[in-house]
C-alpha positions in Angstrom: -4.6 -37.8 27.8 -7.0 -37.7 25.3 -7.7 -34.6 22.7 -10.7 -32.3 22.7 -12.5 -32.7 19.0 -13.8 -29.5 19.2 -10.7 -28.2 19.9 -8.8 -29.4 16.8 -9.6 -27.0 13.9 -11.5 -27.8 11.0 -10.9 -26.7 7.4 -14.2 -25.3 5.9 -13.1 -23.3 2.9 -10.1 -22.6 0.7 -8.6 -21.2 -2.4 -6.1 -19.1 -3.9 -7.1 -15.4 -5.5 -3.7 -15.5 -7.2 -5.0 -16.5 -10.5 -3.2 -15.9 -13.6 -6.5 -15.3 -15.6 -5.9 -11.4 -15.1 -6.7 -8.3 -16.7 -4.8 -4.6 -16.2 -8.4 -3.3 -14.5 -6.7 -4.7 -11.3 -3.7 -2.3 -11.8 -5.7 0.6 -12.8 -8.1 0.3 -9.9 -5.4 0.2 -7.3 -2.9 3.1 -9.3 -6.1 5.1 -9.2 -6.5 4.2 -5.8 -3.0 5.4 -4.5 -3.8 8.7 -6.1 -1.5 8.1 -9.2 -2.4 10.4 -12.0 -2.8 9.3 -15.9 0.8 10.2 -16.5 2.2 8.3 -14.0 -0.3 5.3 -14.4 1.4 4.9 -17.8 4.7 4.7 -16.3 4.0 2.3 -13.9 2.5 0.3 -17.1 5.6 1.0 -19.2 7.8 0.1 -16.4 6.0 -3.7 -15.9 6.5 -3.9 -19.8 2.6 -3.4 -21.0 2.0 -1.3 -24.3 0.4 2.1 -23.9 -3.2 1.1 -25.2 -3.8 -1.2 -21.8 -3.7 2.2 -19.8 -7.2 2.5 -22.1 -8.8 -0.9 -22.1 -9.7 -2.3 -18.5 -10.0 -5.7 -20.3 -6.3 -6.2 -21.6 -5.2 -9.4 -20.5 -1.7 -9.3 -18.0 0.0 -12.1 -16.1 0.4 -12.4 -12.8 4.2 -11.6 -13.0 3.3 -8.4 -14.7 0.6 -7.3 -12.4 3.0 -7.9 -9.4 5.7 -5.8 -11.2 3.3 -2.9 -11.6 2.5 -3.0 -8.3 5.9 -3.1 -6.9 6.5 0.1 -9.1 3.0 2.0 -7.5 4.6 1.0 -3.7 7.5 3.1 -4.6 5.1 6.1 -4.7 3.6 4.7 -1.0 7.2 4.6 0.4 7.6 7.9 -0.6 4.6 9.0 1.2 5.9 7.5 4.5 3.0 5.1 5.0 3.6 1.1 5.5 2.2 -0.8 3.0 -0.3 -2.2 5.5 -1.3 1.3 6.6 -1.7 1.9 3.1 -3.8 -1.5 2.5 -6.0 -0.6 5.3 -6.8 3.1 4.7 -7.5 2.8 1.0 -9.3 -0.7 0.8 -11.5 0.2 3.7 -13.4 2.6 0.9 -14.3 -0.3 -1.2 -17.4 -2.4 -0.6 -19.1 -5.4 -2.0 -21.0 -3.0 -4.6 -17.3 -2.7 -5.9 -17.3 -6.2 -7.1 -20.0 -6.2 -10.2 -21.7 -9.3 -10.8 -19.5 -11.1 -8.3 -20.6 -8.8 -5.4 -24.2 -9.6 -6.8 -23.8 -13.2 -6.4 -22.3 -13.1 -2.9 -25.1 -11.1 -1.3 -27.4 -13.6 -2.8 -25.8 -16.9 -1.6 -27.6 -18.4 1.3 -24.8 -18.3 4.1 -21.7 -16.2 4.3 -19.7 -19.4 3.9 -21.4 -20.0 0.8 -20.6 -16.4 -0.6 -17.2 -16.7 0.2 -17.3 -20.1 -1.5 -18.6 -17.9 -4.5 -15.4 -15.7 -4.4 -12.9 -18.5 -4.3 -14.5 -19.9 -7.4 -14.1 -17.0 -9.4 -10.8 -15.5 -8.4 -10.5 -13.5 -11.5 -13.5 -11.2 -10.9 -11.2 -10.4 -7.7 -7.7 -8.1 -7.5 -6.6 -11.0 -4.6 -3.2 -12.7 -4.6 -3.5 -14.5 -1.2 -4.3 -17.7 -0.6 -7.2 -18.3 1.9 -8.0 -20.9 4.1 -10.7 -20.7 6.7 -10.7 -22.9 9.7 -13.8 -23.6 12.4 -13.6 -24.8 16.2 -16.6 -24.8 18.5 -16.9 -21.4 19.1 -14.7 -19.5 16.7 -13.8 -19.1 13.0 -10.1 -18.2 11.7 -9.4 -16.8 8.0 -6.0 -16.9 7.3 -3.8 -15.3 4.3 -0.7 -16.0 2.8 0.6 -14.8 -0.4 1.5 -17.9 -2.5 2.4 -15.5 -5.8 6.3 -15.1 -6.3 7.4 -11.6 -6.0 8.9 -10.1 -9.2 12.5 -9.8 -9.7 13.8 -5.9 -8.5 10.8 -5.4 -6.3 10.8 -5.1 -2.8 9.7 -8.7 -2.1 8.2 -7.9 1.7 6.6 -4.8 0.5 4.6 -6.7 -1.8 3.6 -9.2 0.3 2.6 -6.7 3.0 0.5 -4.9 0.7 -1.1 -7.7 -1.1 -2.1 -9.5 2.2 -3.4 -6.9 3.9 -5.4 -5.9 1.1 -6.9 -9.4 0.5 -7.7 -9.4 4.3 -9.0 -5.7 4.5 -11.4 -6.2 0.9 -12.4 -10.2 2.9 -13.6 -8.7 6.2 -15.1 -5.6 4.2 -17.4 -7.8 1.9 -18.4 -10.2 4.7 -19.5 -7.0 6.8 -21.6 -6.0 4.0 -23.1 -9.3 3.7 -24.5 -9.2 7.2 -24.7 -5.4 7.2 -22.0 -5.7 10.1 -24.3 -7.8 12.6 -21.6 -9.7 13.5 -18.3 -8.0 13.9 -14.4 -9.7 14.3 -13.5 -10.9 17.5 -9.5 -9.8 16.2 -7.3 -9.3 13.3 -3.4 -10.1 13.4 -1.0 -9.0 10.8 2.5 -10.3 10.7 4.2 -6.9 9.7 5.7 -3.8 11.5 3.2 -1.7 13.6 2.9 2.0 11.5 3.4 3.6 15.1 0.7 5.2 17.4 -0.4 7.7 15.1 -2.2 5.0 12.9 -5.3 3.2 14.7 -5.6 0.2 12.8 -8.9 -0.8 15.1 -10.3 2.3 14.1 -10.4 1.4 10.4 -11.5 -2.5 11.0 -13.8 -2.4 13.9 -11.7 -4.8 16.2 -8.4 -5.0 18.2 -5.4 -5.4 15.5 -2.5 -6.8 16.6 0.8 -6.1 14.2 4.2 -8.7 14.7 1.9 -11.5 14.8 2.8 -15.3 13.3 0.1 -14.9 10.5 -2.5 -12.7 8.7 -5.8 -13.7 10.4 -9.5 -12.4 11.1 -11.0 -14.4 14.1 -14.6 -14.2 13.9 -17.2 -15.9 16.8 -18.4 -19.5 14.6 -22.2 -18.3 13.8 -20.3 -16.1 11.3 -20.2 -19.3 8.9 -24.1 -19.4 8.5 -24.9 -16.4 9.3 -27.4 -14.9 6.5 -26.7 -12.2 3.9 -29.5 -9.6 4.5 -30.3 -9.7 0.6 -30.0 -13.8 0.4 
């Protein structure tokens, strides 16, 4: 029986946001979004092995390992609030749009297509706060964005909570970036996450604008095929 070429996924783009060229700005921003005050943020930096001056210098260079250690410390605060890492990431990063990405966001807005805008993002991971590998595959009728964390978890931290947070953060960020590029003209078909369902109190679909399934095999966003050639409103 012959295989239908139209049902054979083709890789359209791929790249990793887990660059080692990082600054403390990502830690400071995420701790701020988590609601930590200045004293708590200084405590996070100290436990991550960073000097006190890092709290006042957003351009202070940090290693990937130290950033992940800092995020693990931050997530302990999230756990105290009885929220899962995925729930926290969805609610917090739903408020982050393309204008928060500075020059990178501007470059993406002026790209000729959504796919080219994503390629811009993947070309400059040091301007993002991400940690996941992103692979975009296409079929004749739809496109799938797959996210997986390929950065090692720090010793002593909750590796699964960190992976859940980092992967969900990157998925939500990309979904919102694409939505901002095209003014939400083409919403996702569905989103899946391989993490525990936060429960009936949390309606993830209301935050992400499409059906969301937890406990799935992979973290994915599915779009209609036309998303890749969609033209950003400011192209």
